[in-house]
C-alpha positions in Angstrom: 2.5 -4.8 -44.4 1.8 -2.2 -41.7 -1.2 -3.1 -39.6 -3.4 -0.1 -38.8 -7.0 0.6 -37.7 -8.4 0.1 -41.2 -6.7 -3.3 -41.5 -8.3 -4.5 -38.2 -11.6 -3.0 -39.3 -11.6 -5.1 -42.5 -10.4 -8.2 -40.7 -13.1 -8.0 -38.0 -16.0 -6.4 -39.9 -16.3 -3.6 -37.3 -16.2 0.1 -38.3 -12.9 2.0 -38.0 -14.5 4.2 -35.3 -15.5 1.1 -33.2 -12.0 -0.4 -33.7 -10.4 2.9 -32.6 -12.6 3.2 -29.5 -11.9 -0.4 -28.5 -8.1 0.0 -29.0 -8.2 3.1 -26.9 -10.3 1.4 -24.2 -13.0 4.0 -24.4 -16.4 3.5 -22.8 -19.4 2.6 -25.0 -17.9 -0.4 -26.8 -19.6 -3.7 -26.0 -17.3 -5.9 -23.9 -17.4 -8.9 -26.3 -16.8 -6.6 -29.3 -13.8 -5.0 -27.6 -12.4 -8.4 -26.7 -12.7 -9.6 -30.3 -11.1 -6.4 -31.7 -8.2 -6.6 -29.2 -7.7 -10.3 -29.9 -7.6 -9.5 -33.6 -5.2 -6.7 -33.1 -2.8 -8.9 -31.2 -3.1 -11.7 -33.9 -2.3 -9.2 -36.7 0.7 -7.7 -34.7 -0.8 -4.3 -34.3 1.3 -1.8 -32.3 -0.3 1.5 -31.3 1.1 4.9 -32.1 3.3 4.9 -29.1 4.7 1.4 -29.8 3.5 0.1 -26.4 2.5 -3.5 -26.3 2.5 -4.2 -22.6 2.3 -2.7 -19.1 5.2 -3.6 -16.9 4.9 -3.7 -13.1 8.3 -3.1 -11.6 8.7 -3.9 -7.9 11.4 -1.7 -6.4 13.3 -3.3 -3.5 15.6 -1.3 -1.2 15.9 -3.9 1.6 12.9 -6.1 0.7 11.7 -6.1 4.3 8.3 -4.6 3.3 7.6 -6.0 -0.1 8.9 -9.6 0.3 6.5 -12.3 1.3 3.7 -9.8 2.2 0.1 -10.7 1.2 -0.6 -7.0 0.8 1.4 -6.9 -2.4 0.2 -10.2 -3.8 -3.3 -8.7 -3.7 -2.1 -5.5 -5.4 -0.4 -7.5 -8.1 -3.6 -9.6 -8.5 -5.7 -6.5 -9.2 -3.1 -5.2 -11.5 -3.0 -8.4 -13.6 -6.8 -8.6 -13.8 -7.1 -5.0 -15.0 -4.4 -5.5 -17.6 -6.1 -8.6 -19.0 -9.5 -6.8 -19.1 -7.9 -3.8 -20.9 -6.3 -6.0 -23.5 -2.7 -5.4 -22.4 0.0 -7.9 -21.7 1.4 -7.7 -18.2 5.1 -8.1 -17.3 6.3 -8.4 -13.7 9.9 -7.7 -12.7 12.0 -6.6 -9.8 14.4 -3.7 -9.4 16.8 -4.5 -6.5 19.0 -1.6 -5.3 21.4 -4.1 -3.6 22.3 -5.9 -6.9 25.7 -5.1 -8.6 24.0 -4.2 -11.9 21.3 -2.0 -10.4 22.3 1.1 -12.5 22.3 -1.0 -15.7 18.8 -2.3 -14.8 17.6 1.3 -14.3 19.1 2.4 -17.7 17.4 -0.5 -19.5 14.1 0.4 -17.9 14.5 4.0 -19.0 15.3 2.8 -22.6 12.3 0.5 -22.8 10.0 1.9 -25.5 7.7 -1.1 -25.8 6.2 -0.9 -22.2 4.3 1.5 -20.1 5.8 1.3 -16.6 4.2 1.2 -13.2 6.8 1.3 -10.4 5.7 -0.1 -7.1 7.6 2.3 -4.9 6.7 1.2 -1.3 10.4 1.1 -0.4 11.5 3.9 -2.7 13.5 6.8 -1.2 13.3 10.4 -2.4 16.9 10.2 -3.7 16.2 7.1 -5.8 12.9 8.5 -7.1 14.8 11.3 -8.8 16.5 8.7 -11.0 13.2 8.1 -12.9 12.5 11.7 -13.9 13.7 11.2 -17.5 11.3 8.4 -18.4 10.3 8.6 -22.1 7.3 6.3 -21.9 4.1 6.5 -19.7 5.4 6.1 -16.2 3.5 6.0 -12.9 4.6 5.3 -9.3 2.4 3.2 -7.0 2.4 3.5 -3.2 4.9 6.3 -3.0 4.5 10.1 -2.9 6.5 13.2 -2.2 5.8 16.9 -2.6 8.2 17.3 -5.5 7.1 14.3 -7.4 7.3 15.0 -11.1 5.3 11.9 -12.3 1.9 10.5 -11.9 1.1 8.6 -8.7 -1.5 6.3 -7.0 -1.0 6.2 -3.3 -2.7 5.7 0.0 -3.9 8.7 2.1 -1.7 7.5 5.0 -1.8 10.6 7.2 -5.6 10.9 7.2 -6.1 7.2 7.9 -3.7 7.2 10.8 -5.3 10.4 12.1 -8.6 8.4 12.0 -7.0 5.6 14.1 -5.8 8.1 16.7 -9.2 9.8 16.9 -10.9 6.4 17.4 -8.7 5.4 20.3 -9.3 8.8 22.0 -13.1 8.4 21.5 -12.8 5.0 23.2 -11.4 6.8 26.3 -7.7 6.2 25.8 -5.3 9.0 26.8 -2.1 7.1 27.3 -1.6 6.0 23.7 1.6 4.4 22.4 3.1 3.9 18.9 4.5 0.6 17.5 7.1 2.1 15.2 8.7 0.0 12.4 12.5 -0.1 12.6 12.8 0.2 8.8 11.4 3.5 7.8 9.5 3.9 4.5 7.6 7.0 3.3 4.3 5.5 4.3 5.3 5.0 7.9 6.4 8.6 8.2 3.1 9.8 6.9 1.2 7.6 9.3 3.2 8.8 12.2 2.4 12.4 11.3 -1.3 11.7 10.9 -1.4 9.9 14.2 0.4 12.8 15.9 -2.1 15.3 14.5 -4.9 13.4 16.2 -3.1 13.5 19.6 -2.2 17.2 19.2 -5.8 18.0 18.5 -6.8 16.6 21.9 -3.7 18.1 23.8 -2.2 14.6 24.2 1.5 13.8 24.0 3.1 10.8 22.4 5.6 10.1 25.2 8.9 8.5 24.3 8.4 5.7 26.9 5.3 4.6 24.9 7.1 4.6 21.5 8.4 1.1 20.8 10.6 0.5 17.8 10.3 -3.1 16.5 11.0 -5.1 13.4 8.7 -4.8 10.3 8.1 -8.5 9.7 5.7 -10.4 11.9 8.5 -12.5 13.4 10.9 -9.7 14.1 8.1 -7.6 15.6 7.3 -10.5 17.9 10.9 -11.1 19.0 11.6 -7.4 19.5 8.4 -6.9 21.5 9.3 -9.8 23.7 12.7 -8.3 24.5 11.0 -5.0 25.2 8.5 -6.5 27.6 11.2 -8.5 29.4 12.4 -5.1 30.7 9.0 -4.7 32.5 8.2 -1.3 31.1 5.2 0.9 31.9 2.7 0.3 29.0 0.1 2.6 27.5 -3.5 1.5 27.4 -3.5 1.3 23.6 -1.0 1.1 20.7 -1.3 2.3 17.1 1.0 0.2 14.8 2.6 1.2 11.5 1.1 -1.8 9.9 -0.6 -5.2 10.7 2.6 -7.1 10.7 3.9 -5.0 13.6 0.5 -5.1 15.4 0.1 -8.9 15.1 3.7 -9.7 16.1 3.4 -7.3 19.1 0.0 -8.7 20.1 1.5 -12.3 20.2 4.4 -11.1 22.4 2.0 -9.3 24.7 -0.1 -12.4 25.2 2.9 -14.6 25.7 4.1 -12.1 28.4 0.8 -12.4 30.3 -1.1 -9.4 29.0 -4.6 -9.6 27.6 -5.6 -7.9 24.4 -7.7 -5.7 24.6 -8.4 -5.9 28.3 -4.9 -4.8 29.3 -3.6 -3.2 26.1 -5.6 -2.3 22.9 -4.0 -2.4 19.5 -4.9 -1.0 16.0 -3.1 -2.1 12.9 -3.0 -0.7 9.3 -3.6 -2.5 5.9 -6.2 -5.1 7.0 -4.3 -8.2 6.0 -6.3 -11.5 5.8 -4.6 -12.5 9.2 -6.6 -9.7 11.0 -9.8 -11.7 10.7 -8.4 -14.9 12.1 -6.2 -13.4 14.9 -7.4 -13.8 18.5 -8.7 -11.3 19.2 -9.6 -10.2 15.7 -7.5 -7.1 14.9 -9.0 -3.7 14.3 -7.3 -2.1 11.3 -7.4 0.4 8.5 -8.4 -1.4 5.3 -6.5 -0.5 2.2 -8.4 -1.6 -1.1 -5.4 -3.6 -2.3 -6.7 -5.0 -5.5 -8.3 -1.7 -6.4 -4.9 0.0 -6.0 -3.5 -2.3 -8.7 -6.5 -1.7 -10.9 -6.4 2.1 -10.6 -2.7 2.1 -11.5 -3.5 0.3 -14.8 -6.5 2.5 -15.6 -4.4 5.6 -15.1 -1.5 4.4 -17.2 -3.9 3.5 -20.0 -5.4 7.0 -19.8 -1.9 8.5 -20.0 -1.3 6.5 -23.2 -4.5 7.9 -24.7 -4.3 11.5 -23.5 -0.6 12.3 -24.3 -1.0 15.0 -21.7 2.0 16.5 -19.8 -0.2 17.2 -16.8 0.6 15.0 -13.8 -2.2 13.3 -11.9 -2.0 12.1 -8.3 -4.7 9.7 -7.1 -5.2 9.3 -3.4 -6.8 6.1 -2.1 -8.9 6.3 1.0 -9.0 3.6 3.6 -11.9 2.0 5.5 -11.9 1.7 9.2 -12.6 -2.0 10.2 -13.6 -2.3 13.8 -13.1 -5.7 15.3 -12.1 -6.9 18.8 -8.7 -5.6 19.6 -9.7 -2.2 21.2 -11.3 -1.8 24.6 -13.6 1.1 25.4 -12.5 2.5 28.7 -15.6 3.2 30.8 -14.3 5.6 33.4 -11.3 7.8 34.2 -9.8 5.3 36.6 -9.4 2.8 33.9 -7.3 5.2 31.8 -5.2 6.2 34.7 -4.0 2.8 36.0 -0.6 1.4 35.1 -0.9 -1.9 33.3 1.2 -4.9 34.2 0.4 -8.6 34.5 1.3 -8.4 38.2 -1.1 -5.5 38.9 -3.9 -7.4 37.1 -3.3 -10.6 39.2 -3.4 -8.5 42.4 -6.6 -6.7 41.4 -4.9 -3.3 41.0 
């Protein structure tokens, strides 16, 4: 027997209109009522008009350097799972690794899946690989990736504006010799952050000098090791650094301290993401907070809307960050402080 809305209505005792509203996750239905209806629908084996029974979160891996073992993404997944559960959908989690031999077959299977709405976590996604997903036949959304030609729905961070905010903050604190801790593995988000940071400098007629741009690894450990090697060459340092993310900032900060520099007295640092480590670091790291759980929740809400609306219009949702001021940035009180060249030797000699 085919299970439909009337079947569920008779089974639960709720009106067909209430059942329909609950199944389509519309507002106005009591939470307990909605839960009872969704539970009954699952027990009866109801499948909606689109045949979709679950929402699949697919984590795309190019090199895995960003998404592997990163607390940022565990929080995104946590928010995603909670929203799926509250919306009455089953969640599935899988990985799509570009380095595997059967990568093309995995993509084909994903495109042929008619039982799942798909959210692709595209942090490491390239523009070339993004084009592969243009032909998806089910509701499809990309999370944490964006480009100008994107032909599908997306939820992503306003990286450029957040990084511009970081640059403006450092300038307001009196810094004019500002450096950039650049991740050696480039993702779209890092490029956008670099552009936004540069916009802030340009606005104040400041240059990002090549001698103040330091390329380091994107894990905390590789950032630490690369920064140690850089500092061993005794370079001239800026008074402040903006980092592509917190892993770079925290790894570099550890290297600076081990090399005899004080943060923020000698060198200030701003990170990006606001990982839990920022609060326990010494000094506590100033960072741009990304609402990580909310990112996951928004992706689910949007994919549910797509299932309901059946619209061909594409929606792109930008997530704003929050500036979290802590202890890793020094306010320069006078022009002389900004003009001095920082080194452990100069500090010891009172220069």
